[in-house]
DOLOTOR-412778 format. One line per field, with one value per residue: x, y, z of N, C-alpha, C in turn; residue number from 1. Coordinates in pm, 1 decimal, m for minus. Layout:
! residues N
n.X	c(X, ...) $
n.Y	c(Y, ...) $
n.Z	c(Z, ...) $
ca.X	c(X, ...) $
ca.Y	c(Y, ...) $
ca.Z	c(Z, ...) $
c.X	c(X, ...) $
c.Y	c(Y, ...) $
c.Z	c(Z, ...) $
lose	c(NUM, ...) $
! end
This chain:
! residues 68
n.X	c(11063.3, 11155.2, 10978.0, 10779.9, 10563.2, 10340.8, 10289.4, 10428.7, 10706.3, 10713.5, 10481.8, 10319.4, 10096.8, 10066.6, 10047.0, 10247.9, 10463.1, 10610.6, 10913.2, 11036.8, 11357.3, 11601.0, 11931.1, 12108.9, 11958.2, 11889.5, 11698.2, 11583.9, 11759.0, 11934.6, 11993.7, 11785.3, 11564.7, 11673.2, 11665.5, 11391.1, 11271.8, 11405.6, 11262.1, 11014.3, 10744.8, 10767.6, 10822.6, 10960.9, 11169.7, 11371.6, 11644.3, 11768.2, 12079.3, 12148.0, 12034.9, 11827.7, 11556.0, 11313.3, 11192.3, 11128.4, 11225.1, 11166.7, 10934.8, 10723.1, 10821.1, 10763.3, 10470.2, 10384.2, 10475.1, 10291.7, 10031.8, 10010.0) $
n.Y	c(11158.3, 11329.8, 11543.7, 11659.5, 11464.0, 11486.0, 11357.8, 11201.0, 10974.4, 10819.4, 10840.5, 10612.2, 10345.4, 10099.6, 9736.3, 9600.5, 9696.4, 9616.9, 9634.5, 9625.1, 9613.4, 9672.5, 9695.3, 9794.4, 9980.8, 10231.2, 10396.7, 10495.3, 10536.1, 10332.4, 10408.4, 10606.6, 10406.9, 10249.3, 10461.4, 10530.9, 10270.4, 10265.3, 10474.4, 10397.3, 10263.7, 9935.2, 9844.1, 9557.2, 9534.2, 9408.3, 9358.6, 9349.5, 9204.9, 9171.7, 9302.0, 9566.2, 9823.5, 9674.0, 9451.7, 9140.3, 8889.0, 8807.1, 8810.5, 8600.0, 8558.5, 8791.1, 8837.1, 8589.8, 8691.5, 8921.9, 8836.0, 8590.7) $
n.Z	c(10076.8, 10168.0, 10230.2, 10507.7, 10726.4, 10813.0, 11070.4, 11304.7, 11334.1, 11582.2, 11701.0, 11583.3, 11712.8, 11694.5, 11729.8, 11613.4, 11303.6, 10988.1, 10829.5, 10554.5, 10368.5, 10142.1, 10116.0, 9924.1, 9811.1, 9601.5, 9576.7, 9791.8, 10053.5, 10295.9, 10531.3, 10581.9, 10573.3, 10821.3, 11009.5, 11020.3, 11094.2, 11354.4, 11453.0, 11469.5, 11722.6, 11804.6, 11579.1, 11341.8, 11106.7, 10853.8, 10662.6, 10376.5, 10263.5, 9998.5, 9848.6, 9670.8, 9576.5, 9512.0, 9632.4, 9525.6, 9513.4, 9757.2, 9841.4, 9916.0, 10153.6, 10295.9, 10203.5, 10409.3, 10655.9, 10705.6, 10676.9, 10922.1) $
ca.X	c(11057.1, 11183.2, 10918.5, 10705.4, 10436.6, 10225.3, 10238.3, 10568.9, 10670.0, 10691.3, 10344.5, 10257.0, 10026.3, 10002.7, 10109.5, 10348.4, 10473.3, 10686.1, 10933.1, 11144.6, 11440.2, 11684.6, 12028.5, 12145.4, 11852.0, 11928.2, 11568.8, 11575.2, 11903.3, 11913.4, 12018.9, 11668.3, 11516.8, 11709.9, 11590.9, 11250.8, 11309.4, 11424.5, 11178.5, 10837.9, 10787.7, 10711.5, 10917.4, 10978.7, 11277.9, 11433.8, 11695.3, 11841.9, 12236.6, 12205.3, 11882.8, 11793.9, 11421.6, 11218.0, 11195.2, 11029.8, 11275.3, 11112.1, 10730.9, 10673.4, 10848.5, 10687.6, 10384.9, 10389.7, 10470.2, 10198.8, 9953.0, 10053.6) $
ca.Y	c(11124.1, 11440.0, 11667.0, 11628.3, 11333.3, 11516.2, 11298.8, 11177.6, 10815.6, 10794.0, 10819.5, 10526.6, 10338.6, 9950.7, 9621.5, 9488.8, 9738.8, 9587.8, 9733.8, 9545.2, 9744.9, 9659.7, 9773.1, 9842.4, 10040.7, 10388.6, 10539.2, 10515.6, 10487.2, 10231.9, 10478.3, 10637.3, 10316.3, 10225.2, 10584.5, 10501.5, 10143.6, 10269.1, 10561.0, 10334.8, 10146.8, 9803.7, 9779.9, 9423.5, 9540.7, 9318.2, 9455.3, 9231.1, 9282.6, 9195.2, 9375.7, 9688.9, 9876.0, 9599.7, 9280.4, 9048.4, 8747.0, 8802.0, 8855.3, 8500.0, 8611.3, 8934.2, 8768.5, 8553.2, 8779.2, 8959.2, 8733.5, 8562.8) $
ca.Z	c(10210.8, 10179.4, 10284.7, 10659.6, 10696.8, 10850.1, 11187.2, 11378.4, 11318.7, 11696.6, 11749.6, 11527.8, 11796.8, 11672.1, 11814.0, 11487.9, 11199.8, 10949.8, 10725.7, 10474.2, 10273.9, 10036.0, 10167.7, 9787.4, 9749.5, 9508.1, 9566.4, 9933.8, 10162.8, 10374.8, 10622.1, 10601.1, 10662.7, 10956.4, 11087.7, 11019.4, 11212.9, 11484.5, 11525.2, 11464.6, 11813.0, 11755.1, 11419.1, 11301.1, 11030.9, 10810.1, 10628.3, 10269.0, 10234.8, 9827.6, 9704.1, 9646.0, 9610.9, 9489.8, 9735.4, 9455.9, 9558.8, 9941.7, 9844.3, 10005.1, 10300.4, 10336.6, 10248.8, 10538.0, 10730.6, 10686.4, 10729.9, 11003.6) $
c.X	c(11154.6, 11129.7, 10824.2, 10592.6, 10316.0, 10198.5, 10414.5, 10569.3, 10680.6, 10584.9, 10263.0, 10221.4, 9998.2, 10096.3, 10250.6, 10354.5, 10589.1, 10748.2, 11063.8, 11231.8, 11576.9, 11806.4, 12092.8, 12038.7, 11951.4, 11861.0, 11531.2, 11696.9, 11858.2, 11927.0, 11879.5, 11585.0, 11530.4, 11643.5, 11483.2, 11161.9, 11284.2, 11335.5, 11037.2, 10851.0, 10704.6, 10738.2, 10973.2, 11073.4, 11319.3, 11510.1, 11772.8, 11945.6, 12286.9, 12102.1, 11874.1, 11662.2, 11368.9, 11267.8, 11155.9, 11099.6, 11254.3, 10994.0, 10688.5, 10698.9, 10794.9, 10576.2, 10282.5, 10370.3, 10324.9, 10031.3, 9904.0, 9982.9) $
c.Y	c(11224.0, 11549.2, 11601.5, 11577.7, 11369.0, 11430.6, 11259.9, 11023.9, 10734.8, 10807.2, 10748.6, 10424.6, 10182.7, 9868.9, 9576.6, 9601.5, 9673.9, 9604.9, 9666.6, 9663.4, 9666.4, 9782.1, 9806.6, 9963.3, 10224.7, 10473.5, 10580.1, 10476.2, 10434.1, 10293.0, 10563.4, 10511.0, 10247.0, 10349.6, 10555.5, 10363.3, 10189.8, 10392.1, 10548.1, 10238.3, 10049.6, 9782.0, 9615.5, 9485.1, 9421.3, 9383.1, 9344.5, 9321.5, 9303.2, 9256.4, 9506.5, 9734.6, 9786.1, 9420.0, 9128.3, 8879.1, 8714.4, 8805.5, 8770.3, 8495.9, 8697.6, 8880.1, 8671.5, 8595.8, 8879.1, 8928.4, 8606.8, 8568.7) $
c.Z	c(10211.5, 10221.1, 10398.0, 10593.8, 10734.9, 10999.8, 11212.9, 11437.6, 11484.5, 11782.2, 11718.1, 11654.8, 11737.4, 11746.9, 11744.0, 11369.6, 11166.0, 10836.7, 10704.7, 10368.9, 10233.0, 10104.7, 10027.5, 9718.0, 9721.4, 9547.0, 9695.6, 10032.0, 10253.5, 10506.3, 10688.8, 10660.1, 10769.8, 11053.8, 11114.0, 11129.1, 11333.5, 11585.2, 11569.4, 11622.7, 11777.5, 11620.6, 11420.1, 11138.5, 10972.7, 10669.9, 10478.0, 10217.4, 10084.8, 9782.5, 9727.8, 9643.0, 9585.8, 9543.2, 9631.6, 9541.7, 9664.2, 9947.4, 9927.9, 10138.5, 10354.0, 10335.2, 10375.8, 10663.4, 10745.0, 10707.4, 10800.3, 11104.6) $
lose	c(1, 2, 3, 4, 5, 6, 7, 8, 9, 10, 11, 12, 13, 14, 15, 16, 17, 18, 19, 20, 21, 22, 23, 24, 25, 26, 27, 28, 29, 30, 31, 32, 33, 34, 35, 36, 37, 38, 39, 40, 41, 42, 43, 44, 45, 46, 47, 48, 49, 50, 51, 52, 53, 54, 55, 56, 57, 58, 59, 60, 61, 62, 63, 64, 65, 66, 67, 68) $
! end
């Protein structure tokens, strides 16, 4: 996340973009996740207050959102 990605998040043109982020993530700060979520149009972000980088306990919920 420290280098240019080659596109602007604001230019993502999709009906829905999902983002899930644990607020205790030490690999990617939650502020980065919130900034990404705010920049992407139509982003549906979920932040988990008691989780870190791997959201294994939320896989069923995440997969259900992706396949709905």
